[in-house]
C-alpha positions in Angstrom: 64.4 160.5 149.4 63.0 157.8 151.9 62.0 155.8 148.2 65.5 155.4 147.5 66.5 154.9 151.1 64.3 151.8 150.6 65.7 150.8 147.4 69.3 151.0 148.7 68.3 148.9 151.4 66.8 146.2 149.4 69.3 146.2 146.9 72.1 145.6 150.0 69.6 142.8 151.5 69.7 141.3 148.2 73.6 141.7 147.8 74.3 140.2 151.1 72.0 137.3 150.0 73.2 136.6 147.4 76.8 136.6 147.7 78.4 134.1 150.1 82.1 133.5 150.7 83.0 130.2 152.1 86.4 130.0 154.3 89.2 127.7 153.6 88.7 124.1 154.9 84.9 124.8 155.1 81.9 123.3 153.0 78.5 124.8 153.1 75.3 122.9 151.9 72.4 125.1 150.3 68.6 124.3 150.5 66.8 125.9 147.7 62.7 125.8 148.8 63.3 123.3 151.4 65.0 120.6 149.5 68.8 119.9 149.2 70.7 122.4 146.5 74.1 122.3 146.2 77.5 122.2 148.5 79.2 125.6 148.5 83.1 125.4 147.8 85.7 127.4 149.3 85.8 130.9 147.4 82.6 133.5 146.1 79.6 131.9 145.9 76.3 133.4 144.5 72.6 132.3 145.7 69.4 133.3 144.9 67.9 135.8 147.3 64.9 134.4 149.6 65.3 131.0 147.2 68.6 129.5 148.3 69.8 129.3 152.3 72.6 128.2 153.6 71.2 124.9 156.0 74.5 123.9 157.2 78.1 124.8 157.8 80.7 121.9 158.0 84.2 122.1 158.4 86.5 119.7 156.6 89.7 119.3 158.9 90.1 116.9 161.3 88.3 117.0 164.5 89.6 115.6 167.7 86.9 113.7 169.3 86.7 113.2 173.5 85.3 109.9 174.5 83.5 110.0 178.0 85.2 107.6 180.0 83.4 104.6 180.6 83.3 101.4 182.9 84.1 97.8 180.7 84.0 94.5 181.6 86.7 92.1 180.8 86.5 88.9 179.8 87.6 87.6 183.1 84.9 89.9 184.9 87.3 92.7 185.6 85.5 96.0 185.9 88.1 99.0 183.6 87.6 102.5 183.7 89.0 103.7 180.1 88.2 106.5 177.9 89.6 107.5 175.0 89.9 110.0 171.8 88.5 109.8 168.2 89.8 111.4 165.1 87.3 112.0 162.6 86.8 114.3 159.3 83.8 115.5 157.1 84.1 114.1 154.0 80.9 114.1 152.3 78.8 117.6 153.9 75.5 116.6 152.2 75.4 112.7 154.1 77.0 114.6 156.9 73.7 117.2 157.3 71.2 114.2 156.1 72.8 111.0 157.1 72.6 111.4 161.0 70.8 114.4 163.0 73.9 114.3 164.9 77.0 112.5 163.8 78.9 113.8 166.8 77.1 111.9 169.1 76.5 108.6 166.8 80.1 108.3 166.9 80.9 109.2 170.4 77.6 106.2 171.1 79.4 103.8 169.1 82.6 104.5 170.0 81.6 103.5 173.5 79.4 100.4 172.8 82.1 98.8 170.3 85.3 99.3 173.1 83.0 98.1 175.6 82.4 95.2 172.8 85.6 94.8 172.3 87.1 95.2 175.8 84.6 92.4 177.1 86.9 89.8 174.6 89.8 90.0 176.1 91.5 89.2 179.4 92.2 92.0 182.1 96.4 91.5 181.4 95.6 91.4 177.1 94.0 94.8 177.7 97.2 96.3 178.8 99.5 94.3 176.1 96.8 95.1 173.2 95.8 98.7 172.8 96.8 98.7 168.9 94.4 95.6 168.4 91.8 97.6 170.2 92.1 100.7 168.8 91.9 99.1 165.6 88.9 97.5 165.5 87.3 100.3 167.4 88.2 102.4 164.4 86.7 99.7 162.1 83.4 98.9 162.9 83.0 103.1 163.7 84.2 103.5 159.8 82.0 101.3 158.6 79.2 102.7 159.9 79.9 106.3 159.4 79.9 106.3 155.5 76.5 106.6 155.8 76.8 109.8 157.7 79.5 111.6 155.2 82.3 110.8 157.9 85.8 109.2 157.9 87.1 108.2 161.3 90.9 108.1 161.1 92.0 106.9 164.3 91.0 105.7 167.7 94.1 106.1 170.9 92.8 104.9 174.5 93.6 107.9 177.0 94.0 105.5 179.9 92.8 101.7 181.1 92.4 102.2 185.1 91.5 98.5 186.9 89.7 98.6 190.3 92.3 99.4 193.2 92.7 95.8 194.2 93.2 94.9 191.0 95.9 97.6 190.9 97.5 96.8 194.5 97.4 93.1 193.1 99.3 93.7 189.9 101.8 95.6 191.7 102.4 92.9 194.1 102.7 90.5 191.4 105.6 93.1 189.3 107.3 93.4 193.2 107.3 89.4 193.1 108.6 88.9 189.6 110.9 91.4 190.0 112.6 89.8 193.1 112.4 86.6 191.4 114.5 87.8 188.2 116.8 89.6 190.9 117.3 86.2 192.2 117.8 83.8 189.3 120.3 86.7 188.1 122.0 86.7 191.2 122.2 83.0 191.1 123.7 83.1 187.5 125.9 85.2 188.5 127.8 82.9 191.5 127.3 79.9 189.2 129.2 81.1 186.2 131.4 83.2 189.2 132.1 79.4 190.5 132.9 78.3 186.5 135.2 80.9 185.9 137.3 80.4 189.0 137.0 76.3 188.4 137.9 76.6 185.1 141.0 79.2 186.5 142.3 76.4 188.7 141.8 74.0 186.2 144.1 76.0 183.9 146.7 76.7 186.8 147.2 72.9 187.7 147.4 72.6 184.0 150.3 74.8 183.8 151.9 74.2 187.1 151.9 70.1 185.8 153.5 72.0 182.0 155.9 73.9 184.2 157.0 70.6 186.4 157.2 68.2 183.5 158.9 70.5 181.5 161.3 71.4 184.5 162.0 67.5 184.8 163.2 67.6 181.8 165.2 70.3 182.0 166.7 68.6 184.9 167.2 65.2 183.1 168.8 66.7 180.1 170.8 68.7 182.3 171.9 65.5 184.5 172.9 63.9 181.1 174.6 65.9 179.7 176.9 66.3 183.1 177.3 62.7 183.0 178.2 62.5 179.0 181.1 65.6 179.7 182.2 63.7 182.5 182.7 60.7 181.0 184.3 62.1 178.6 186.4 63.8 180.6 187.5 60.8 182.1 187.7 59.2 178.4 190.1 61.9 177.7 192.1 61.8 180.7 192.8 57.9 180.1 193.2 58.7 176.5 195.9 60.8 177.8 197.2 58.5 181.3 197.7 55.8 179.0 199.5 57.4 176.2 201.9 59.4 178.8 202.9 55.7 180.4 203.6 54.7 176.8 206.2 57.4 176.8 210.1 56.8 178.3 210.3 57.0 181.9 205.8 56.4 182.1 206.0 53.6 183.9 208.3 54.9 186.7 206.2 57.6 186.8 203.2 56.0 187.2 204.8 53.9 190.4 206.0 57.0 192.3 202.1 58.9 191.4 200.8 55.7 193.3 203.0 55.7 195.8 202.2 59.1 196.4 198.2 58.4 196.5 199.1 55.9 198.7 201.1 57.6 201.6 198.9 60.6 201.3 196.2 58.1 202.3 197.9 57.3 204.7 198.6 60.5 205.9 195.2 61.5 206.2 193.8 58.6 208.0 196.2 59.5 210.5 194.9 62.9 211.1 191.5 61.8 211.0 191.5 59.2 213.5 192.1 60.6 217.2 192.2 57.2 218.5 193.3 54.2 216.7 195.1 54.0 213.5 195.5 50.7 211.6 198.3 49.9 209.3 199.4 47.1 207.3 201.5 44.9 210.0 204.5 44.6 207.5 205.2 47.5 205.2 206.8 45.5 202.5 202.9 45.1 201.3 202.6 48.4 200.4 205.7 47.9 198.1 204.4 44.7 196.8 200.3 46.0 196.5 202.8 49.2 193.8 204.7 46.4 192.2 201.4 44.7 191.8 199.4 47.4 190.0 202.8 48.2 188.1 202.7 44.5 186.7 199.1 45.0 185.1 199.8 48.9 183.8 203.0 46.5 182.1 200.6 44.0 180.8 197.8 45.8 179.5 200.5 48.2 177.2 202.2 44.9 175.8 198.8 43.7 175.1 197.9 47.1 173.4 200.9 47.0 172.1 
């Protein structure tokens, strides 16, 4: 019974040492008699008991690595506290096992030294503007060296850049001054544009007013001209009718009567309007003479027209 139990135990040991199940996204490195033999892929694998052994186990997923914070000095001798995160992936399990004693420590140290070198070439202001360039240079430098370690560096991201407190206060004062400058410039530009708009409005108003006055003057002149024309036409028509009436039988006597009426009416109005003295002709026959002379002129004119 004891022998059977021993055989069962030995069989179980052989089975457990010979059958290996590798999880997905993992790679196990197998050594045979102390020498690299194979890399086990995910799934069921068989080994030779007591001859083969799993020496290293690697995960093939992307791994984020927190790079410790460090002090870097910029080109203009300003200290910066910088920390970041590095993303890498094991691509060659054999090299990752034998290329470096600890590829994680190697990558971390190389990331720090490369970061100090890159920031040392830049001035303080540029370090905040050129984050993408810094990240790219750090990745390029680490990736070149990490090929021998069986590791692929995917990207590096700076988490924080912290200058000294004095520099922060100076930067804040500079930002405040710049904002105040932009505010003053914006205000002056607004006032300038306002004055331009007001001047342009006054100009347009003056032009519109002058155009209106011009048009009004033209309309008045045209109205006066039309009125004068109408009066002249009416006068011409009236004179034509008077002349035609004079040439009719009894027209001369009618003219004499009309002139006499006008003369008498004029003297009457003069007498009514004058409160002290009324000047009249010394001889009333002069009025009749005046009327007679006017009638003679009318008769001469009629003969000339005939």
